[in-house]
N, C-alpha and C positions, 0 to 999 in steps of 0.2 A: 318292923318285925325282926327279932334277933336271928342271927344265922344258926343253923343246927350244928355248926362246927366252929372250931377256932381257925383263924387265918394262918395255919401252919401246914406244911406239906403232909405231915403225918396224919393230922386230923382230917384234912380234906380227902386224902386217899382212902382212909377208913370209911368215910361217908360214901365215897364213890363206889366202893366194893359192894355195898348193900343197897344202893339207890337204884330204882327202876329207871327205864329210859323215858324221862320226862323233862320238862323245862328246868326243874330243880337240879337235875344232873348237869344240864348245860351251864347253869349259873355256877355250880361247883367247879366245873372245868375252867370257866372264865376266871374264877377266884384263884385257881391253881396257877393259871397263866400270870396273874398279878403277883403272886408270891415268888414265882420263878423268873419273872421278867428280866431281871438284871443279873441272873446267875448263869443260865444256860439257854441261849437262844434256840438251839436245835431242839431241846426238850419242849420249849414253849411252842415251837412250830408244830411238833407232833400233837401236843395237847389241843391247841387251837383248831387244828384240822379236824380232830375228833369232835370238838364242840360244834364246828360248822356243819359237819356231816349229820350230827344228831339234830341240831336246830333246823336244818333243811328238811329232814325227815318229819319233824314235828310242825313244819311250816311256821316256825316262830322267827319272824324277821328281826326282832330286836336282838335275839340271841345270835343270829347270823352277823349282824352289824358289829356287836361287841367282840365277837370272835375274830372278825376281819381286822378290827382295830389292833388287837393283840398280835395277830399274825403279821400285820404290816409293821408293827413296832419291832418285832423280832428280826424281820428282814432289814429294817432300818439299822438296827444294831450290828447286823452282819455286813452292812455296807452295800446291800443290794437295793439301791434307792429306786430303781425302775420298778421292781416288784412291789416295794413299799408304797410307791405312788399309785400303782394300779389298784392295790387293795384299798388304799385311802379313797380313791374315786368310787370304787365299788360300794364301800360303806356309806359314802355320801349320797350316792344315787338311791340306795334302798331307804336311807333315813329320810330323804326328801319325798320318796314315794309314800311312806307311811305318815309323814308329817310330824315326826318326833324331833322337836326343836333342840332338845338337849343333845341328842345324838348328831344332829346337823352341826351344832356348835363344835362338838368334839371332833367330828370328821374334818371340818374346815380347819380347825386348829392343828390337827395332826398333819394335814397336807401342807399347811404353812410351815410347820416345824421341819419337814423334809426339804422343802424349797429353801429354807433359811440355811440348812446345813450344807446344801450344794451351791450356796452363794447365788441363788436366783432371788434376789431381794424383792424385785417387783412382784413376782408371783407370791412370795411369802406374805408380803404386805396385803396383797389382794385377798387372800384367804383369811388372814387374821382380821381384816376389817369386816369381812362377811360374818365371821364368828362374833365380833364385837357388836355389830348391828343387831343380830338376833338376840344376843345377851341383853342388850339394852331394851329390846322389844318386850322380853319376858321379865325384865327388871331383876335379873339375877346378878347381884353385886359381886359375888365371888368370881363368877365367870367374866364379868366386866373387868375386874382387876387382873385376872390372868391374861386376858387378851391385850390389855394396856401394857402389861409387862412384856408380852411377846412382841408387840410393836416396838417397844423400847429396844429389844434385842436386835431388831432389824436395823434401826437407826444407829445403834452402836457398831454393827457390822459395817455400815456405810461411813463410819467415823463422823456422823452428824451428832456430836456429843450433846449439844444443846437440846435437840429434840429427844434424844435418848433419855436424858435426865428428866425432862418434862413428863414423859410417859412412866418412867420408873417411880417418880415421886407420886404420881396419881395412883399407881398400883399399890405403892406402899401405904398411902393414906387409907385406901379401901381395906387393905389387909389388917391394918391397925384398928380400924373401926369395927371390923368383924371379929377381931381377936384371933386372927389366923397367924400365929407366930412363925410357923414354917414358911409360909409365903412371904411374910415380912422380912424374914432372914434372907431369903433369896434376893429380894429387891434391894435390901441394904447392901448385900455383897456386890450386886451388879452396879449399884451407885458408886461403891468404892472402886470397882474395876474401871468405871468411866473416868473418875478423877485420876486414877493411875495412868490410863491411856492418854488422857489430856496432858498429864505431866510429861510422858514420853514424847508427845508431839511438840510440846513447848521446848524440851531439850533439843529436839531435832532442829527447831527453828532458832536455836541459840539463846532462848530466854530461860537460862538456868535458874535465875533468881525466882521467877514466877513459879517454875516447876517445884523447886525445893522448898520455897517458903509458903506457897499457897496450895497448889494442887496435890502434891504428895502427902502433906499433913492431913488434908481433907480425906484422902483415900484411907489413910491409916485410922482416922477417927471413925469412919464408917465400918471398917473391918473390926475395930474393937467393939462396936455396938453389936455386930453380928456374933462375935465370940461370946459376949455376955449372954445374949439371947440363946445361943446354941448350948452353952453350959447349963442354963436354966432348964432347957428341954432335954438335956443329955443327948444332944444331937452330935454324935461323933463324926458323921460324914460332913456336916456343916462346919464343925470345928476344924477338921482336917483340911477342907477346901480353903477356908479363910486363913488359917495359919500358913498354908503354902503360898497363898496370894501375898500375905504380909512379908513372908521371907523373901520372895522374889523382889518385892518393892524395896525392902531394906537393902538388898544387894545393889539395886539401881541407884540408891542415894548414898551408897558406901557406908551404911551403918552395919558393919559386918557382924558385930557381936549380937545385935538384935536379930539380924537375919539368921544366924546360927541357932539361936534359942528357938525361934519360930519354926525353923525347918526340922530341927531335931524333935520337937514336940509333935509336929505334923507327922514325922516318920513313925513315931511310936504309935500314934493313933491309927495311921494307915495300916500298920502291921497288925493291930488288934482287930481291925474289921476286914482285913484282907482286901483292901481297896487298891488293887494293883495299878490302876491307871494313875491314881494320886501318888502311889509309891514310886512309880517310874518318874513322874514329874519332879518329886522331891529329891530323888537321887541325882537327877540332872542339875537341879538348882544347887545342891550341896557341892557337886563337882565344880560348877561355875564359881561358887563362893570361895572354895579353897584355892582354886586357880587364881582368883583375884588377890587372895592373901599371900600367894607364893607358896602355899602348902601343897606342892605338886604331887607328893606321894598319896595324900588323901584325895586329891582331886582325881587322880587316875583310878584309885580304888572305887570311888563313887560313880565314876563314869563307866567303869566295867559293870558295876551293879545295874546301872541304867540300861546298858546294852543287853544284859542278861534278861532283865525284866521285860524289856521291849520285845526281845525275841520269843520269850515264853508266852507273851500275850498273843503274838502273831501266830505261832504254831499251835496254839490251843491247848497245850499240855497243862497250863495253869488253870484253865477253866474247869477241867475234871477235878483237880485238887479242891478248888473252891466249892464245887458241888458236894463233895464228900465232907469237908471240914466245916463249912459254914452252915449248910442247911440240913445235912445228913439225909439227903433226899434219896429214898430207896423205893423203887417199885418192887413188889414181890415177884416171884418167878412167873406167876401166871400173867401179871400185867406186862412184864417185859416180853413174855411170849406173845401176848396179844399185840403189843406194839410192833414186834418183829413181823408177826403175821399180817398186821395192817400194812406195814411198809412193803412186805413181799407182795401182798395182794395188789397194792397200788402199782408196784413195779410190773407185776404180771398183767394187770389191766392195761397199763400203758403200752407194754409190749404187744399185747393182743390187739389193742387199738391201732398201734402202728402197723401190725401185720394186716389188719382189716383194711387199713388205708392203702397199703401196698397192693393187696388183692383187688381192692376197689379200683385202684389206678390201672392194674392189669386188665380187669374187666372193662373198664372205661375205654382204655386204649384199644383193647381187642374189639370192643363194640364199634369204636370209631373206624378202625381198619376194616372190620366186616361191613360196616355201613358204606364205606368208600368203595369196597370191592363190589357190593351190591349195586351201587350207583354206576360203576364202570360196566358191570355185566349187563345192567339194565340199558345203559347207553348203547352198548354193542348190540344187544338184542333188538333194541328199538331201531337202530340203524339197519340191521339185517331185515327186520320186519318191514321197514319202509322200502328197502331195496326190493324185497320180495313182492311187496304190494305194488310197487312201480312196475316190476317185471310182469306181474299178473295183469296189470292194467294194459301193458303193451300187448301181451298175448291176447287179451280179450279184444283189444282194438283190432289186432291182426285177424283174429277169428271172425269178428264182425265184418271185417273187410273182405275176407275170403268168402264168407257166406253171402255177402252182398254181391260179389263177383259171380259166385255160383248161381245166384238168383237171376242175375242179369243174363248169364249164359242160357239158363233154362228158359227164361222168358224169350230169348232170341230164338232158341230152338223151337219152342211152341209157336212163336210167331211165324217162323219159316214154314213150319209144318202146316199151319193154317193157310198160308199163302199157297203152298204146294197143293193142298187139298182143294183149294178154291180153283186152281188152274187145271188140274187133272180131272178126267171124267170119273165118275163114281163107279164102283164095282157093279152096281145094279144096271147102270147105263151100258157098260161094256157087255154084260151078259145079255141084255136085251138086243143089242146090235148083233151079237154073235148068233143069237137065236133066229133073228130075222134072216140072216144070211143062210143059215142052215135050211130053213123052210124054203127059201128061194131055190136052192140046189136040188 
């Protein structure tokens, strides 16, 4: 099904303005990330976060995964590899949950790319092989070729050139079978790089003849194939990259005239596409070339250019220029305001969340302290209660003892009284005796 817009920033933004909050809007935001991916990482982070927010609201997991992948790619370009890896693992987890094998392949490959760039070759190989295995399961030759090439990159990093070439040639064969010229161009260029690397290693080992007569000519031949293919496709980036590689190699083998021709052509192309990374590298190579030739004034001039470009890339001023001149990427006032509001809202929410956490900590600590005080008060009260209970028991015992003694005394008195009464004559008896005496007188 054809897209309802062209893959340009202007066309996509127009579509987004009138599109309702549905999965099509998420797809458009993801496409906008794709268009902007190598232009402005900060903008892509903003767009992909919007896509994630909407996809999550719609509970569309595929949209979340694809947005995570672009967000991770942007952090990768910014050099935040920890964040990029975290997002890569998030996308892989969700992809595995829903069983989407294409997204599982892509997530594994992205994780592999990050590990490769931070020189963790074992981990890179592990995730590339996972992606390759699933690609083979679903018989997707395009993705099989991509993963074979990725594995070749790992072996090149390790300087295992024989294995690197094996994987590159396999990837190249598949790309040629499928008619994928862009991919074929990449693998041809990488093969040329391997022969160039092997030539450098041979020189270091003292085998200058093997390097100059076998390896470097092979590298040049593959670079020339790439140039021809890039010219047919009007691939200025591919041409710039390959001419820069050839120029550096010609300097290595002291073919300075050929080196200058390649580097100057590469410089013009890099300037036309505003490829600042390539331009920086070309300026450095030109400085090296002119230094080797004893053209020191020119060497200094190009070295200064190299420093200026390097600094402009680092401080980010150049990125803003590229955004304006290359893509003419303009959000209208409302969208900029929306973006600012979204950013402000996120900041406020974070601050609010942090404040809530602080308050929660205060409440928690207060609760703990209160609980401890309650325990202490309860312990003191319990001890007092126990002491009072013990005192009451003693008093009760003493009371019972007194009562018992009183009873004993009373019993003794009663007993004595009974004895006394039994020994003394009764009142009636005395009266009778007295009466008898009176009668007798």
